[in-house]
N, C-alpha and C positions, 0 to 999 in steps of 0.2 A: 149404495149409500155413500153420500159425499162426506168425507172427513173434514173436520174443522180446520186442519192445517193445510188443506189443498190450496194451491195458488190459482187465481182466476186467469182466464184467457188473455185479457189485456196486458197483464203483467208478463205472461209468457211471450207475447208478441214483443214487448220491450226487451226481454231477456234475449230472445233470438236475434233481434236487430243489433243489440249492443255486442253480443258474442261475435257476430259476423264482422263488426268493426274492429274488435280486439284482434282477431286473427288476420284481418286484411293485409297489414304490412308484410306478412310472411309470404303472401302469394307470389311476390316478385322473385323470391329466392328458393321456393320449393319446386320440386318437379311438377311438370304440368299435370300429370295424372293425379298427383296428390291434391293439387289445387282444385281440379275438377271434382274429385271425390268430396272435398270439403264443401264446395258449393252445392253439390247434389244432396248431401246430408242436411245442410241448412235449408235448402229448398223443400226437402221432404218434411222437415219439422214445421215450416210455415204452412205447407199444404195440409198437414194433419190438424193444424190449429184452425184453419179456415173451414175445412170440411170436418165438423166435429164427429161425424159418424166414422171417420177413418182414424180413430185413435190408434197409435202404434201399440200393437200387442207384443207379447214376449217373443213370438215366432218371428215377427218382422225385425225386432231389435236383434235377435240372435243372427238372423240372416245378414243384416247390414254389418254387424260386427265382424262376422266371418269374412265378408267381402273386403272390409277395410284392413283386416289382419293380413289377408293374402296379398293385397295391394302393397302394403307397407313393406312386407318382407320380399316381395318381388322387385321393388325399386331399391331398397336398402337391405340386402340379405343379412348383413352382420350388424345392422343398426349402428354403424360406426360413423362418427362425425357429428357436428352440431346440427347440420341440416336434417339428418335422419332423426335425431332426438326431438327436434322441434316439430317435425312432421308427425311423429307419434303423439306428442303432447297435443297438437292441434286436433288430430283425429279423435283422441280420447275426450277432449273438451266437447266436440260436436256430438259425439255419441252419448255423452252424459246429458247433453241438452235434449236429446231425443226422448229420454225417459224421465225428464224433469216433470214432477207433478206436485210435490210437497215442499214445505218450507225448508226441510233438510236438503232436498235435492237442489233447490235454488241456491242455498248457501255454498254447497259444494261447487256448483257451476261458477259462482261469483269468485270463489277463492282460486279455482283453476284459472279463471280469467286474469286475476291479479298475477299469478305465476307466469302465465303466457305473456303478459305485458313486460315482465322483467326480461324474458328471453330476447326481446327486440334489441336490448342493449348489447347483446353478444355480437350483433352484426353492424350496428350503427349507433352513434351517440350524438347525432346532429341536433341542433336546437329545435328545428321544426318537429322532429320526431318526439323529442321530450315534451313539447307542448301538446302534441297529439296524445301521448300516453297520459299526461296529466288530465286531459279532458275525459279520457276513457276511465281513469280511476274515479273521477267524479260521477260518471255515468254508472259504473258498477256499484259504487257506494250508495247511490240513490236507489238502486234496487233493494239493497238491504234496508234502507230507511223505509221504503214503500211497503216491503213485506212485513215490517214490524207494526204497521198501523192497525188499529182495531177495525176501521172501516176500509175495505179494500177498494182500490181505484177501479173505475170503469173506463178510464181513458188515460191520456198522458198528463201527468201531474208535474208541473214545473216547480212546485214548492219543494218537492223531494230533491230535485237538482240543486235548488238554491240552498237548501239545508245541507246537502252533501258538500257543496262548494265551501260553505261557511265552516264546516268541520275541518276541512283540509287547510283552509286559510288560518284557522286558529292554531294549527300545528306548525305553520311556517316559521314563526320566530324561533321555536326550539330547534327546528330542522336546520336553520341557518347557523345557530350557535354551535350545534354539533358538527356541522360541515366545516366551518372555518377554524374551530378550535381543536378538533380531534387531532391528536399527534399524527403527523404524516411520515411516510418513508420516502426515500429518494425515488423519483420517478413519478409519472402522472398517476392520478387516482384511478382512471378507467382503463389502465393497462391490464386487460383480462387475459392476455396471452392467446388470443384467437385471431384467426385470419379474417380481417375485415377489409381486405383489399380487393374483394371481388368486384370486377367491373372497372377497376382503376387502371389507368395506363401510365406509362413512364418509359424512360430511356432504358435501353438494354446495354449489355456489355459487349455487343457486337453490332455491326451495321452493314446493311446492304443498300443499294440504290432503291429509294422509295420508302425506307423505314421511317425516316423522320417526317417526310411529307405526309405520311399517313397519320402520324402522331399529332401533327400540327392542327388537324381538324378538330381536336378536342379542346374545349374551353375549361376543362377541369383545372383546379388549382394544383400546382406542383409544390410550391412552398411560398411562405410570406416572410418578409424581411423588415425588421425594425432597425434603423440606423441610429447610432448615437449622435451623429451630426447630419449635415445635409447629404442627401443621397447623391452619388456620382452621376454624371450625365449618362444618357442611354448608350452612347458609343463606348463607355467604359464598363458597362454592366455585362461582363462575360462571366457566367457562373460555371465554373469548371466541374466536370463530371468524369466519366470514364475516358481514359486515354488509350487510343488504339494504335498498336504498333505493327501487328502482323497482318498480312494480306495474301490471298491466293489469286488476286486479280479481280475478285468479285465481292468477297466478304472481308471485312476488317474486324479484328478481335484484339483483346487486351493481351499484354505480356504478363507472365507470372513472375512476380518478385518474391523470393523466398522470405525475405525479411525487410523491414524498413531500414533505410540507410540515412545517415545524416544529410540533410539538404543544405547545400552551401549557396549563398547568394549575397549580394550587397544591394542596398537600396537607400536612396536619400529622400524618397517620397514619404509623406506623412501617412501613418497607419490609419486605416479605416476600420472602425469597430461596429459590429452589428450582431443582431440575434436572428436566427433563422428558425422558423417553425415549419418543419418538413411534414408533408402529408403522408399517410401510410402508403407504402409501396413494398414490393417483394425484394427490393435491392438492399445492399449493405454499404452503400457509399453515401457520402455527404457532398453538398455543393458549397463552394466558396468562390469569392472573387479572386481573380489572379492577382497576386500570388499569396496563398494562405500562409500566415505566419504563426498565429496561435490558434490552437484547436481545443475542443473539449477533452477532458482527461481520458475518456475511453476511446478516443479516435487515434488513428495511425496515419501518418503522412508517408506515402510511398515515394520512391526516387523521382517519379514523373509528376509529382505534386498532386496526385489523386488521393482523396481522403477516404479511408475505410473505417467503419465502426462496427462493433459487435452488438448483437441483440437489439437491433433497431428495426428489423424487418416487420412489416405489417402492423406498424404502430406509429402514431403521431409522435414526433420527436423534436424537441426544441434545444438548440445549442447556441453558444456564443463563439464568435470567431473574429480574427483580425487579419486584414489583408493589406498588401502593398500593390499599387497599380503600376508602378514603374520599378524595374529591377534589372539586375545583371546576374545571371546564373553562372555556375562554375563550369569547368571543362567536362567533356564526356569521357566515360570509361569505355573500355573495349566492348563490353556487352551492349551498352546503350548505342554505341556507334554502329555495331553490327545490326542491331534491330532497326535502327533509324535509316539504314541504307538497303534493307532487304527488299528485293524486287520479285514480283511474280513471274511466271513463265510466259505470260501472254503480252509482253511488251512488243509493240509493233515497230516496223521500220519508220513509219511516218511520225511516231512519237519521238523516237530517237533523233530523227532529222530536225524536228521542231526545236528540241532542246539544243542540238548542235548549233543551229542558227542563232539561238539566244546567247549561247556561250561566246560565239564570235563577236556579238554586239555588246557584250558586257565585260567589264574589266575585273569586277569583283562579284562575290556571291550575292551581295545586297543588290548590285545592279541587275543581276540575273532575276532576282525575285521581283524587282520593280518592272523588269521587261515582261515577265510572265503576267503580272497584274495588268499591265497595259494591253496585253493581248486579249485578256478577258473583257477589258473595258471597251476596246475599239472594235473587236469582231462582233458579229451578230449573235451574241449569247443572250438568252432570255431566262428570267427567273419565274418558274411556274410550279404550281402545286400538282399538276397532272403531267409529268414528263412522259414521253413515249417509252414503251418497254424496250429494254436493252438486252442484248444477248450475252454470250459468254465473255465478252471483252467490253464491259460497260464504259471504262475510261476512254478507250479509243473511239468507240461509237459516239460518245458524248462530245468529245473534243472536235471531231472532224465531220460528224454527220448530223446528229439531232440538234446539238447546241441548245437544248432546252432541258433544264434541270432545276433541282432544289439544292439546298445548301450542302447536302451530302455528296451530290454530284460534283460540285465545285471543289469541296474540300478534299475528296479522295483523288480526283484527277490532278489537282494542283500538287498534292503531296507526292503522288507517283512521278510527276514531271520533275519535281525537286530531287527525288532520289535518283532519277536517271542522270540528272546533272551533277550528282555526287554531293549534294547538300543534305545532311541528315535532317529528317523531317518526320512528323507524326501527325495523326488526326486526333483532335480533341472534341468530345461531344459534351453537351451541357445545355444551358439556356442563355439566351441573350435578351437583354432589355428588361421588360416588366412594366407594370402599370402602377403609378403612384396613386394611392387612395388618400385624398385629402381628409376624409372622415377617418381619423385614426392615425394619419401620417405614417403610413407604412407602404411597402412595395408588394404588389401581387405578381408573382411569376406563375404563368399558366403553362399547361402542356403545349399550347400553341406558340410559346416562346422557345421551344426546343430548337437547337441550332448545332451546327458542326463547323469547325474551322481548322486551320492548320497551324502547326508550330514548326519553325525551321531553326536550326542551330547555326548561328553566325559567330565568327571569331570575336568580333568586337562587342557583342551584346549577349551571347549565350542563346538560350531558348527564347525565340521571339515570335509573338503571335502574328499570324498573317491570315486575314479573312478575305478570300477571293470573292465571296458573295458580295462584300461591300463594294467591289469594283464594278459589279454588274447591277446591283440593286442597293444603292446607298440608303434608300428610304428604310430598308429593313433594319439598318443599324442605327441611324441617326434619330429616329423618332419612334414613339409608341404608335403602332399602327393597328388598324382593323381593316379586314377585307371581306368582301362578300363571296362566300364559297360558291354561290349559284352563278355569280358573274365569272368565276374562274373555274367552272366545272368542265369546260371543254378540254379536250386532249391538247396539251402543249400551249394553252393560252396563257400569256404572261399575267402575273398577278397585278391587279389594279389596286394601288395603295390609296388610303385616305389619310390625310394629315390631321384629322380630328374635326373637320367641318361637318358637324352633325346638325340635323334639323331639330326642331323643338321636341318632337316625340322621342327621337333617339337620345337627346340630351336628358330628358326626364327618365327614360328607361335606364340610361347609364347611371344616373344619380341614384336611382332606386337600387340598381344592382350593386353599386359600391356601398350603399347603406346596409344592405343585407349582408354583404361580405364583411363589413366592419363589425356588425353584430355577431357574426359567426366567429370572427377572429377573437373577439373578447370572450365569447363562450368557450372557445378552445383553450385560451390562455388562462382564464380564471376559474373555470369549472372543470373541464376535462383535463387540463394540464396543471391543476392545483396540486402541487407537490410540496415537499419539505422546504425547498428553496423559496417557492412562492409564498408559503406560509410565513417564513422568516422575514421576507420583504414586507408582508402585510403587517406583521407585528412591529417592525421597525418604524412604520408610519405612526404607530401609537406610542412610540417610545419604549417598547418592550423587546429590546434586543436580547439575543442569546438565551431565550427561554428553553429549558430542557423539556423533554417529553413529559416528565412527571409534573412539572409546573403547568404545562399546557393542559394536561388532563385534569389537574385540580382546578384550574381556572374554568375549564368547560363544565365541571360538576357544580362549581359555585355559581356560575352564570345561569345554568339551568335551574338550580335551586332558587335563585332570586326571581327568575322569569316566571316560573310556574305560579307562585302566589299572585304576582301582578296580573297574569292572564286570568286567573280565577276571579280576582276582584273585578276586572273589567267585564268579564262575562256575567258576573252577578249584577253589576250595575245595568248591563244591557238587558238582563232578564227581568229586572224589576218593572212591574206594570205601572205606568204613570196614571195617577188618579184622574178620574173624569172631572172636568171643571164644574159640572153640575153637582157632583158628590162633594167636591171640595167646598163649594159655596154652602151647601146644606150643613156640612160639618161645622163651618164657621157660625152658621145660625144656631146650631145646637150648643156650641161652645159659649155663645153670648148668653143663652138661657141658663147654662150651668152656673154662670157667675151669680145668678139670682137665686140659686138653690134648686132649680128645676133641672135635674139631670135625666138624660134619656137612658133607659135600660137597654142592654144588648138585645133582648128579645122583643123590644117594642118597635112596631112599625111606625111609619111617619104619620098615619092617620090617627092611631091610638095616642101617639105622643102629643099630637096637636090638640086632641080633645082633653087630655090631662092638663096641658098648659092653659087652655082656655077656661077650665074649671077653676084653676088656681089664680089666673090672672085674666079676668074678663076684659080688662082694659086693652089687652094685646090681641083680642079676638080678630079684628079685621086684618091686621098685618100677618098674624100667624096663619090664619085661614088662607090668605092669598099666597103666601110662600109655600104652604103645604100643597095647595092645589097645583101650583106651577111645577113643584118638584115631582108630584105624582105623574103629571102629564109628560114631563121630560124623561123621567126615569123608567116609568112602567107603561106609559101610553104610547100612542102613535103620533102624538103632536110634538114634533121636534123641529127646530129650525133656529137660525141665527137670531131672529127677532125675539122669539120666545126665551131663548137663553139670555139675551141681553136684559129683557124685562126681569127675569128671575135674579140675575146678578145685581141689578139695581135695587130690587126689593130687599135682598139680603144686606146690601151695603147700607141702605137707609134704615134698617131695623135697629131699634134701640129698646132694650128691656128695662 
């Protein structure tokens, strides 16, 4: 016997399809076996709906549940971590869908779907995902709307989707008031303390030949920069990151400074002020233009001008900084000098001979540096993404044999040669350049802008940046470039640079990409990064400076209390049924008769009312009869049309009692 609250098959089809879409974004982060199990359960549910004789019984449900439990505990034995919990929730949702038959079951599945949608924010908060989740909320709500109808659907009803969307749109004003006025704490709103850096790339605190050339293939955004004034030219956009001092001849690593020391320098250059929005990464350092002067309060400046900050890992972080692009640093202490002259054990005779020749030709350390750069510029060195593999002595093989390399090859070999010459030097890694986005007027620095260069210490200028890559491939430094990875995929083939001469299709694609990035940047700044500081800036624009948390909360309550009656009134106006023009004309006709003392009773139909009028006023019989006949045809008959309505309207307008 079929119960009255059982849901029909078309609604179950919709529920199954929407449930699959709700879980779908998790497929990319779950274990492959869990994903296949979810797909298998959803497919089994659809199969049993199509073949009605194969309804899932208790034995089948028990067997499938046991298999899913064994699978989940074999992949995640202790159920530790977000991925394990999300996998368990997704499997529970699909299993509940298998036994869904009644209205109560449908509501449970829908509310489990709402909860599953929330878990997507634990891994990603991008604008596109939020739009997708909003659509899924509309779809799930439409199922509740459909299930509450007295007449069950036999197909796909778009009126339920429209009604569901209208319900959510009605709640939008209150949602915006609560979002912007709710008192904030310092820090971004969506800092959930979870690791959402899966799949992201970035610089490391060590470097080997080929590490940066592998990173440069990624077009992912590393950070974005908003300048308070005009952005410096590309050749001055060196974004300082980890500074590498130690080397074993193949690998370069950072030096450990036990504590930050006062940084001494002098500069006559104008300061450059900017704000950086750093994308999530597993690192604890910040990036700044050379030379960082002012930093965020929670950051520390090390003696080698590297910036470290606590509690920024795996979260988007925005900070303000000030830098000087021309400076003179102070003298070296004994530890820094020892680190900056440390040499590995694999220094070869021909490396020493090359440096000895340069020293004979140079009268000062600066002359020797220029002589080394001229060597890279005049000898057949090539800048390539796919350098040949090097052995245990990469610097020697690169300098005298392959002569094909990326920025890390040039920076490390140049630094080694300077140390052989007795000039203190070190390797600096970071990013160089960036792409200015005219839509939003900010700089986009991508992983493909990763770079390595050298710093040498000279008596007359202190630590001085020297970029040997610029001697070989000045295009890499002077302009924002794009290159085709396919054209440069061969082993050792030099990079072919493009100066920005794009075709129509590429220009349109680039403009679209920049527009999407500008939208994402605004989303990150005003939604994901909406913090106490952002809230204060927003309040200042309305002349409400220095509002306390208590005043903000009272303002939020007051605004919500005023908004709810306004929304209710607008909804009431929208819900009022507009009278039919035919009924409106007939009411005007009845009103004119009431002025003569002939009022229509509430129970009286148009025909009975007309007969009573004609008995009392025989002189009105032709016009009353014509108006009544037209009204009955239009209101109750099948004769309706523009011409007949116009005739009825004219008869009522001409009627005089």
